[in-house]
C-alpha positions in Angstrom: 99.3 77.9 89.4 100.1 78.6 85.8 99.7 76.1 83.0 99.5 76.0 79.3 96.4 75.3 77.1 95.9 75.9 73.3 98.9 77.0 71.2 102.1 78.0 72.9 105.4 77.5 71.3 107.4 77.1 74.5 107.0 77.7 78.2 109.6 78.3 80.8 107.6 78.6 84.0 109.7 80.1 86.8 108.4 80.2 90.3 111.1 82.0 92.2 109.1 82.3 95.3 109.9 85.9 95.9 108.5 89.3 96.2 111.1 91.8 95.1 109.7 94.5 97.3 108.3 96.6 94.4 104.7 97.7 94.3 103.6 97.6 91.7 106.1 96.7 89.0 105.1 99.8 87.2 107.2 101.9 89.6 110.2 100.2 88.2 109.0 100.4 84.6 107.7 104.0 84.7 109.7 105.7 87.4 107.1 106.0 90.2 107.9 106.3 93.9 104.9 104.6 95.5 105.6 104.7 99.3 108.3 105.2 102.0 111.7 105.0 100.4 110.2 103.9 97.1 109.1 100.3 97.8 107.7 97.8 100.2 111.3 96.8 101.1 112.3 100.5 101.9 115.4 100.1 99.6 115.7 103.7 98.3 116.6 102.5 94.8 115.4 104.3 91.7 115.4 102.1 88.6 114.6 104.9 86.1 117.6 107.1 85.4 117.8 110.9 85.3 119.8 113.5 83.4 120.8 115.5 86.5 124.4 116.8 86.6 123.8 119.9 88.8 121.2 121.5 91.1 118.8 122.8 88.4 115.5 123.7 90.0 112.3 123.0 88.0 110.0 124.6 90.6 109.5 125.1 94.4 106.4 124.9 96.6 106.1 126.7 99.9 103.1 125.0 101.5 104.1 123.4 104.8 106.8 121.9 106.9 107.8 118.4 105.7 109.4 115.6 107.7 108.7 112.9 105.1 109.1 111.8 101.5 106.8 112.7 98.6 105.1 109.8 96.8 104.8 109.9 93.0 102.4 108.2 90.6 99.6 108.9 88.2 96.8 109.0 90.8 94.1 110.6 88.7 94.5 108.5 85.5 95.4 111.5 83.3 98.6 109.9 82.0 100.9 112.2 83.9 102.4 111.7 87.4 101.4 113.6 90.5 103.2 114.3 93.8 101.5 113.4 97.1 102.9 114.5 100.5 101.9 115.1 104.1 102.7 118.0 106.3 104.4 117.7 109.7 101.9 118.1 112.6 99.2 119.2 110.1 95.9 117.6 109.0 96.4 118.4 105.4 97.5 116.1 102.5 98.6 117.7 99.3 98.4 116.3 95.8 100.1 118.5 93.1 100.6 118.1 89.4 104.1 116.9 88.7 104.5 119.0 85.6 104.2 122.4 87.3 103.4 121.9 91.0 99.8 123.3 90.8 97.5 121.8 93.4 95.3 119.0 92.2 93.5 118.7 95.6 94.0 118.9 99.3 92.4 116.7 101.9 92.0 117.1 105.6 92.5 114.0 107.8 92.4 113.9 111.6 95.6 113.7 113.5 99.1 114.9 112.7 102.8 114.1 112.6 102.6 112.4 109.3 104.9 109.8 107.8 105.2 109.3 104.0 101.9 108.4 102.2 101.4 105.3 100.1 99.9 105.0 96.6 98.3 101.8 95.3 95.5 100.5 93.1 93.6 98.9 96.0 90.1 99.5 94.4 90.5 98.3 90.8 87.0 99.3 89.9 87.7 102.9 90.7 89.6 105.0 88.1 93.0 106.1 89.1 95.0 105.1 92.2 94.2 105.4 95.8 96.2 107.3 98.5 96.8 105.9 102.0 97.8 108.3 104.8 98.5 107.4 108.4 98.4 110.0 111.1 99.1 109.7 114.8 95.4 108.7 115.3 94.0 107.2 112.2 94.5 105.8 108.7 92.5 107.1 105.7 92.0 105.9 102.1 91.6 108.8 99.7 90.3 108.9 96.1 93.3 109.8 93.9 91.1 111.8 91.5 89.4 114.0 94.0 91.1 113.5 97.4 87.7 112.6 98.9 87.9 110.2 101.9 86.7 106.7 101.1 87.1 105.5 104.6 88.9 106.3 107.9 90.0 103.7 110.4 90.9 104.5 114.1 94.4 103.0 113.9 97.2 105.4 113.6 101.0 105.2 113.1 102.2 106.5 116.5 102.8 109.9 118.0 105.5 110.7 115.4 103.9 108.7 112.6 105.6 106.0 110.6 104.4 105.2 107.1 101.8 102.7 105.9 102.6 99.8 103.5 100.2 98.3 101.0 100.6 94.9 99.2 98.7 92.3 97.3 99.1 88.5 97.8 96.9 86.7 95.4 93.4 88.3 95.7 94.2 89.8 99.1 95.0 93.5 99.4 96.1 94.6 102.9 97.1 98.0 104.3 99.7 97.7 107.1 100.1 100.3 109.8 102.1 100.2 113.1 101.0 102.4 116.0 104.1 101.7 118.2 102.9 98.6 120.0 100.6 96.9 117.5 100.7 96.1 113.8 97.3 96.3 112.1 96.5 94.7 108.8 93.4 96.5 107.4 91.1 95.4 104.6 91.7 97.8 101.7 88.1 98.1 100.7 86.7 99.0 104.2 89.5 99.7 106.7 88.4 96.8 108.9 91.0 94.9 110.8 91.9 91.6 109.3 94.6 90.7 111.9 96.8 92.4 114.4 100.1 91.6 116.0 102.7 92.9 118.4 105.5 95.2 117.2 107.7 95.6 120.3 106.8 99.1 121.4 107.8 102.6 120.6 111.3 103.8 120.0 113.2 106.0 122.5 111.6 109.1 121.1 108.3 107.6 120.3 108.5 107.0 116.6 106.8 104.0 115.1 108.5 101.8 112.6 107.1 101.3 109.1 106.4 97.7 108.2 108.4 96.1 105.4 107.0 93.5 103.1 108.6 90.8 101.0 109.2 87.0 100.8 111.9 86.4 103.4 111.7 82.6 103.5 111.2 81.5 99.9 107.7 80.0 100.3 106.2 82.1 97.4 104.1 84.1 99.9 104.6 87.6 101.3 105.8 88.2 104.9 105.9 91.3 107.1 108.8 92.5 109.2 108.6 95.1 112.0 111.1 96.0 114.7 110.8 97.7 118.1 112.7 97.9 121.4 115.5 95.6 120.3 113.3 92.8 118.8 112.5 92.0 115.2 109.2 90.3 114.4 108.4 88.4 111.2 104.7 87.6 110.4 102.9 86.0 107.5 101.3 88.7 105.4 97.9 87.0 104.8 96.9 86.1 108.4 99.5 87.5 110.8 100.9 84.1 111.9 104.1 84.7 113.8 107.1 83.2 111.9 109.8 84.1 114.4 111.2 86.8 116.7 114.8 87.8 117.2 116.1 90.0 120.0 119.3 91.6 119.0 119.8 94.5 121.4 118.7 95.8 124.7 118.6 99.3 123.3 115.8 101.1 121.7 115.8 101.2 117.9 116.3 104.5 116.1 113.7 105.6 113.7 114.9 103.3 111.0 112.4 100.6 109.9 113.5 97.3 108.5 114.8 97.1 104.9 114.2 93.9 102.9 116.7 93.0 100.2 118.4 90.0 98.6 122.0 89.9 100.0 122.9 86.4 98.9 121.8 86.2 95.3 119.1 83.6 95.8 116.2 85.9 95.0 114.9 85.7 98.6 114.9 88.8 100.8 117.2 89.2 103.8 116.5 91.8 106.6 118.5 94.8 107.5 117.8 96.6 110.9 119.8 98.9 113.1 120.0 99.9 116.8 121.0 103.2 118.4 124.4 101.7 119.2 125.4 102.0 115.6 125.0 98.3 114.8 123.7 97.3 111.4 122.3 93.7 111.4 121.8 91.5 108.3 119.4 88.7 109.3 118.4 85.5 107.5 114.7 85.7 106.7 114.0 82.0 107.4 114.8 82.2 111.2 116.3 85.6 112.0 119.8 84.3 112.5 122.7 86.6 111.7 124.5 86.8 108.4 126.7 89.6 109.6 126.9 92.7 111.8 128.6 96.0 111.2 129.2 98.9 113.6 129.2 102.3 112.1 130.7 103.9 115.2 127.8 106.3 115.7 124.1 106.6 115.9 122.3 105.5 112.8 120.7 108.5 111.0 117.0 108.7 110.5 115.4 107.1 107.5 115.6 103.6 106.0 118.7 101.8 105.0 119.3 102.0 101.3 120.6 99.2 99.1 122.0 98.7 95.6 124.7 96.8 93.8 127.4 99.4 94.2 130.5 97.3 93.3 129.1 95.2 90.5 129.4 91.8 92.1 125.7 90.9 91.6 124.9 91.3 95.3 123.2 94.4 96.9 125.3 96.6 99.1 124.2 98.6 102.1 124.1 102.4 102.3 123.6 104.2 105.7 124.2 107.5 107.4 125.4 108.2 110.9 124.9 111.2 113.2 128.2 110.7 115.0 126.6 111.9 118.2 123.9 114.6 118.5 126.2 117.2 119.9 126.3 120.0 117.4 129.7 119.9 115.7 130.3 116.2 116.0 130.8 114.7 112.5 128.3 112.7 110.5 129.2 110.2 107.8 127.9 108.3 104.8 128.9 104.6 105.0 128.7 102.0 102.3 129.0 98.3 103.4 129.6 95.2 101.2 126.2 93.4 101.3 127.8 89.9 100.8 130.5 90.2 103.5 129.4 93.0 105.9 132.8 94.8 105.4 133.4 98.5 104.6 133.6 99.6 101.0 134.0 103.3 101.8 132.9 106.1 104.1 133.0 109.9 104.0 132.9 112.2 107.1 131.6 115.8 107.1 131.4 118.7 109.6 128.1 118.8 111.6 126.2 115.8 112.9 123.2 115.8 110.5 124.9 115.6 107.1 123.1 112.3 106.3 120.3 112.6 108.8 117.3 113.2 106.5 114.7 110.5 105.5 117.2 108.1 103.9 119.9 108.1 101.2 118.6 107.6 97.7 120.6 105.7 95.1 120.3 105.5 91.3 122.0 106.5 88.1 121.1 110.2 88.5 123.0 111.4 85.4 122.7 108.3 83.0 126.5 107.8 82.9 126.2 104.1 83.6 127.3 104.5 87.2 125.3 104.7 90.4 125.2 107.8 92.6 124.0 108.4 96.1 122.0 111.6 96.9 122.5 112.8 100.5 120.2 115.5 101.9 121.3 117.6 104.9 118.9 117.8 107.8 117.9 120.9 109.7 116.2 121.1 113.1 116.4 124.2 115.3 115.7 122.1 118.4 118.3 119.4 117.6 121.3 119.7 115.5 122.1 121.6 112.3 123.4 120.4 109.0 125.6 122.5 106.8 122.9 123.0 104.1 125.0 121.2 101.4 123.3 118.6 99.2 125.9 116.1 98.0 125.9 113.7 95.1 128.3 110.9 95.7 129.8 108.4 93.2 128.4 105.2 94.8 131.5 103.0 93.9 134.3 105.4 95.0 132.7 107.8 97.5 134.0 110.8 95.6 131.7 113.8 95.4 130.5 114.5 91.9 128.7 117.8 92.7 127.2 119.8 95.5 124.5 122.4 96.1 124.4 124.9 99.0 121.6 126.3 101.0 119.5 123.1 101.0 117.8 121.6 104.1 115.4 118.7 103.9 114.0 115.7 105.7 113.3 113.2 102.9 114.1 112.9 99.2 112.5 110.9 96.4 113.6 110.2 92.9 110.9 109.6 90.3 109.6 110.8 86.9 107.3 113.7 87.9 106.5 115.1 84.5 106.2 112.0 82.3 109.3 112.8 80.2 110.9 109.4 80.7 113.6 110.7 83.1 113.5 110.9 86.9 113.7 114.1 88.9 114.8 114.7 92.5 112.3 115.9 95.1 113.4 117.2 98.5 110.7 117.8 101.1 111.6 120.3 103.8 112.3 119.4 107.4 110.6 120.9 110.4 111.1 124.6 110.5 111.3 125.1 106.8 108.5 125.1 104.2 109.9 124.7 100.7 109.6 121.6 98.6 112.2 121.6 95.8 112.0 119.7 92.5 115.3 119.4 90.7 114.7 118.7 87.0 116.9 117.1 84.3 115.9 119.8 81.8 116.5 117.2 79.0 113.9 115.8 76.7 115.7 112.5 76.1 114.9 108.9 77.1 116.9 108.0 80.2 116.2 104.2 80.3 116.5 101.9 83.2 119.4 101.0 85.3 120.7 97.5 84.4 119.1 95.3 87.0 118.9 91.5 87.2 115.5 90.4 85.9 115.7 86.9 87.4 114.4 88.3 90.7 111.2 89.4 89.1 111.8 93.1 88.5 110.8 94.4 85.1 114.2 94.8 83.5 115.9 97.8 82.0 115.7 96.5 78.5 111.9 96.2 78.5 111.0 99.4 76.6 107.7 99.8 78.4 105.6 102.6 76.9 102.0 103.2 77.9 101.4 105.1 74.7 100.2 103.2 71.7 102.7 102.9 68.8 101.8 102.5 65.2 102.9 99.0 64.3 102.0 96.1 62.1 102.4 93.9 65.2 99.2 93.0 66.9 98.8 92.1 70.6 95.6 91.4 72.5 95.6 90.6 76.2 92.4 89.8 78.0 91.2 87.8 81.0 88.3 85.7 82.1 87.3 83.5 84.9 90.5 81.8 86.0 92.6 82.6 83.0 94.6 85.1 81.0 94.5 85.1 77.2 97.3 86.4 75.0 97.0 86.7 71.2 99.7 87.9 68.8 100.5 87.8 65.1 104.2 87.4 65.8 106.4 85.3 68.1 106.4 87.3 71.4 108.0 86.9 74.9 105.3 87.1 77.6 106.0 87.7 81.3 103.3 87.6 84.0 103.9 89.4 87.3 101.9 89.6 90.5 101.2 93.2 91.6 103.8 92.9 94.4 106.5 92.4 91.7 106.9 88.6 91.6 107.6 87.0 88.2 105.5 83.9 88.0 105.7 83.0 84.4 107.9 83.6 81.4 107.3 82.0 78.0 107.1 82.5 74.2 103.7 82.8 72.4 102.9 82.8 68.7 99.2 82.8 67.9 97.0 82.3 70.9 97.7 81.2 74.4 95.4 80.8 77.4 97.0 80.5 80.8 95.2 79.2 83.8 95.8 81.2 86.9 94.0 82.0 90.2 91.9 85.1 90.6 93.7 88.4 91.3 95.3 91.4 89.6 98.3 90.8 87.3 100.6 92.7 85.1 101.4 91.1 81.7 104.4 92.2 79.8 104.3 91.3 76.1 107.5 92.3 74.3 108.0 95.4 76.5 104.4 96.7 76.6 102.6 96.4 79.9 99.0 95.3 80.4 97.0 95.2 83.6 94.4 92.4 83.8 92.0 91.3 86.5 91.3 87.5 86.7 87.9 86.8 88.4 
């Protein structure tokens, strides 16, 4: 796929055969939050650190009731991030400027009961990024600069909508939506159906699962995982070919979609799913066989399963919440499970069933102290059960509480750089019955850097000082592309890494002078000594 011609000092071509569930790699490098729980794998991990040591509110917005997570990226190509979010039961999508919360645009799309939006560069010829929203009745592609509808497709995400997923595989860009019974892969340019497949049916309360995307079998291609009514389905991303199914429960699933993450250290994703009996299943992506099962002794809280290397053993660990039972007053818990062995690391129990109920636990180094934390948002619902309104920041290794904030109710939280200052902020979208989006700022104009993360799996590493701004330097770098190739020219010895837009590292080598690298057509991200270039190969 990638070969050397002309002058290249040395090449180490590494074909790991993986998708690390990041879309695109910029969200790791620049602190974006592109879709449900941050990534295609729904892992809830924020690679860009923050400087948050207390509940310090930057601004609030009272626009609508939430029930989802905001997405964050520079959608209008002005160099600064925007927030995009949907409103529960509403037809309105909001895009606001991350720096101050002023409205950039609103867009009306038919249907309601929104899940999280997705942001992607699905039309490279159009400035900025596109926004994908999936209501109960339809999916729409919106122009990131104006909010104008590019197309609408009559395929929704269920009566209480799940979230869309978007990925590239080579030259193919597909938008994936699940309407409870059927998974649709839509052509990004038109919304036409490329393929469709079964997803097992709605959950007990009629909430569709959001598809997860990654390389689960090590064949260098992307796969799609969905779950419903006790069965997990794995499909090939490009054409919908069924790879395997695995029935693990006779119960309905809770709202939690599948999470894809490497639990074995081989740079290939495993699959995490849950049922409403409190069982967490870690499945082998090759055939769906079990790696381990853990019972959390209660119903799994809404929102995806989060993952990160909590204990420093090089293997991702598993972070979940439990409702206890939905009888107001029954305790809820945060539970952290060893990803390698499926054994308990720690758990914390709190009064009220919905302490960890919101749209998923978010994990990162929130205060840049070199240790991971877990942010837990309390849920509120007048028709179900009440949380205690206390936002908790846990030390991810020990389970101790580092700080709390009272009077907070929310459905989903995101962690991303919303103002372009190089540090991430916390965003909490309100749950049903409340209307205030809260942005918690670091209030510090310092560089936060990236959490130390293993680059061998294709994620842009923490020590890549990626900066989209030009720097004055005597060093010269030129990156261009032509038909079937990428050209890199430097006046100094430089390390070059080439990524696909789904995050897969496909080449790593040293260049001095000029190098031309043959590669199939598609969109790629080229990292030359820490500066990122986007190229289109025709």
